[in-house]
N, C-alpha and C positions, 0 to 999 in steps of 0.2 A: 372435489375441486381444490386446487392449491390455496392454502391459507395465505401464504406470502404473496401469491399472484393476485389474490383478491384485494389486497391492501390498496387503499387510495393514496396516491402520492401527492403530497402538498407541495406546490411550487411557491417559494418565498418571493418577496418583492425584489426586483432587480435581476431576476433570473428568467430567461426565456427558453422554452423547450419547443423545438419544432421537429417535424418529420419531413425530411427532404430525400427523395430518391431512395427510399427504404433504409434511411440512416437517421438515427436520432441525434440531433445537435442541441447541446445544452450550453448556453452562454450566460456568464455571470461576472461578478466584479473581479474575480481572480483569473479568468481566462475562459477558454472554450474547449469542450470535449465532444468527441464523436463516437458513436457505437452503431454498428450494423444491427438493424432490427431483425430479430430471429424470425425464421419462417413460420407462417401460420399464426402469428400473434399480431393483434391489431391494437393500436393506441387511440384513445379518445380523450380529448382535452376540453374541459368545460371550466371556464373562469380560471381559478388557480388550482384545479384538481385534475389529475391524470389517472385514468383507469385503463387497465390492460385486460384484454379478453383473447381467448384462443378460438380459432376457427374449427379445429377438430381435436379429437381425443389424443392424437399422436403428439400434439404439442404440449401435452400436460407437464412433461418433465422440464420444459424450458420456460414455462409460464412464470414461476417464482424467480427463476434466474434473471429473466429480463426485468422484472420489477426491481430486484435488488441492484442490478446494474445501473438503472436509471436513478434510483435513490442515491447510490454511491456517487454518481456523476453530479447530482445536484448538491450533495454535501461537499464535494471536492471544489466546485466553482464558488461556493459561498464561504466555507470555513477552511478547507484544505485538509491535508493529512500529514501526519508527522510520526516518525519512529526515532526513538532515542536509543543509541547503542553505547555501551561502555566496554573498555578493554582493561583486563586485570592481568597483571604480571610485571615482573621487574624488567624495566627497559621497554615495555610495550607502550606504543603511543600512536595517536592519529595526528596527521598533519594535512591541512587543506591548502593547496597552492593553485589558485585560479580554478580551472576546470578539472583538476586532478586531486585524488585523495591518495595520500601516501600512508601506508600502514607499516609500522615496525612491530612485528609480532613474533620475535624470537627466531626468525629465519636468518640465513646468512646474508640476505639481501632484503631491502624494503619492497613491499608489494605496492605497485601503482595501479590505481583504478581510475578510468575516465568517468566523470560524472555525466550521466545521460542528460540530454536536452529536456528541459521542463522540470528539473529537480534542482534544489539548492541544498548544499551540505554546509552546516555551520559547526565550527569547533567550539565546544564549551570547555575549554581547557585541553590538556594533552591527552586525557583518557576518556573523553566523552564527545560524541558528535550527534547532531540532529539532522535527519534526512527529511526534507519538506518538499511537498508538491501537491498538485491538484488531482493527479491520477492515482487512485488507491492501489492499483495493480503495479504500477511503475515504482511507487514508493516501497511497497512490500517486497518486490522482487530485488531491488537494488540493496535494501537493508539485509535481505537473506544472503545475497552474494557477498556482502561485506562480512557477515557472520561466518560464512563458509571458509574464509581465509584461515581462521583459527577457532574452531568450535570450542566451547568451554569443556574442560576435562573434569571428571568427577572426583579426582583425588586431591588436587590443590585448588581447583576452581579457576585456573588460569584460562584465558581466552577471551573471545569477543561474545558478548551477550546483549540481549535487549535489556533496557533499564529495569523493567518490571519482571524479568524472567527469573524463575527459581531454578537453580541447578542442584540436583540431588547429589549429595556428597557420599563417598564411600570411605570406609576406614582404612583400607589397605592392608599391609602386612601385619599390623598389630592386632587385627581382628582374629587371626588364626591361632 
């Protein structure tokens, strides 16, 4: 049996979890999230605890996945998620203008990205931004798309990286 699937999910105060038309709806102080309940997995809620079980052995692979999805939804509507990105390089900078993020990353033109609905992007100076939201997947995907504009290169370390990311450096020509 899946160890992650067997975990009991604790629902904090102020959060409601309901199952409507084969869709899990989590409402909390920061907003509401929906997720389609995976096939052959049942949800049982008693007091402030949720347990998931599977109807057949073929649903074993998705048992832990559904448990993690519901846990992430509860964390999102209570505390939210955030990713901090920094840009390193001469003349490289971030600029937030309304619902657009403008990135100057050494190209001949600035790169403009539309900020998705449900996310907020805050500029912590010219070289650092914070992507915040309640949906873990949306926050991670948008942060990855920002990083994809100019990945950090291993020789000088220039590019866009996560705040806590370690970039392995190479020595270059002098090593030979």
